N, C-alpha and C positions, 0 to 999 in steps of 0.2 A: 506493498500499501503506499502511495506515495506520502512524503513529511507532511507536505498540507493538509493532508486529507485527516493524517493521526492527529494533528495539532487541532483540527477543526472540530474531531469529535471528542479529544479533552477538553475545550473549551464547553462544547455543547452539553457535555455531562458536569460539569463544574456549576456549583451552586454562584446565583449571583452575587453574593456576600458571603466572605469566609467567618461570618459570625457563628458563634457555637453557644451564645446563651451564657458564656462565661465572663460577662464583661468586668474588667478591671481598671477601666480608666480614670476611675472618679480620683483614683490613689495613685495610679503609676501612668508615666509618659505613654507605653506601649503596653495594650492591652494582652494579660497574660493567657487569653483563648484566645483570641485571633492571629496576635502578631501586628495589628496596626496601630499604628499612632493614633493619639486624640486628634488631631488633626484630620488623618486618612479617614478614622469612622467618622468624624463629623460632617466631611466634604463628600462620602463616600458615593450618594445619591447624583450630585451632580458632575462628578469623574465621568470621565471619555471613556470606551473601552479600552483604548492603548493605556489609559493611566493607571486603572484597574488591573489590567495585564501585567504593569511592572510592581503593583504590590503585588499579587497575588506571585509574580515568579520569587519574589523576595521571601514572603513570607514564609512560602513552602520551602526554599532553600535552608531557612531557618527551623525548619520543623513543624511549623504551625500549619493549620489551626489545630489546638490541643483540648481537647475536653477535660484531660486533667492535670493538673499542674503542680 
């Protein structure tokens, strides 16, 4: 399967948000559940698909999202 089809399939299976309802941004700069910064959480609904993908790539590389921390 061509790489672009694999990427498209992965993106279609990914939820719209990395939120796992384990929020900690009230006390931390980075959420211990999803790995996003306070600003990323607040701006998520306004981000372009490209900006969201950049965040997704970073948090996945860092081992997020996590339900247990």
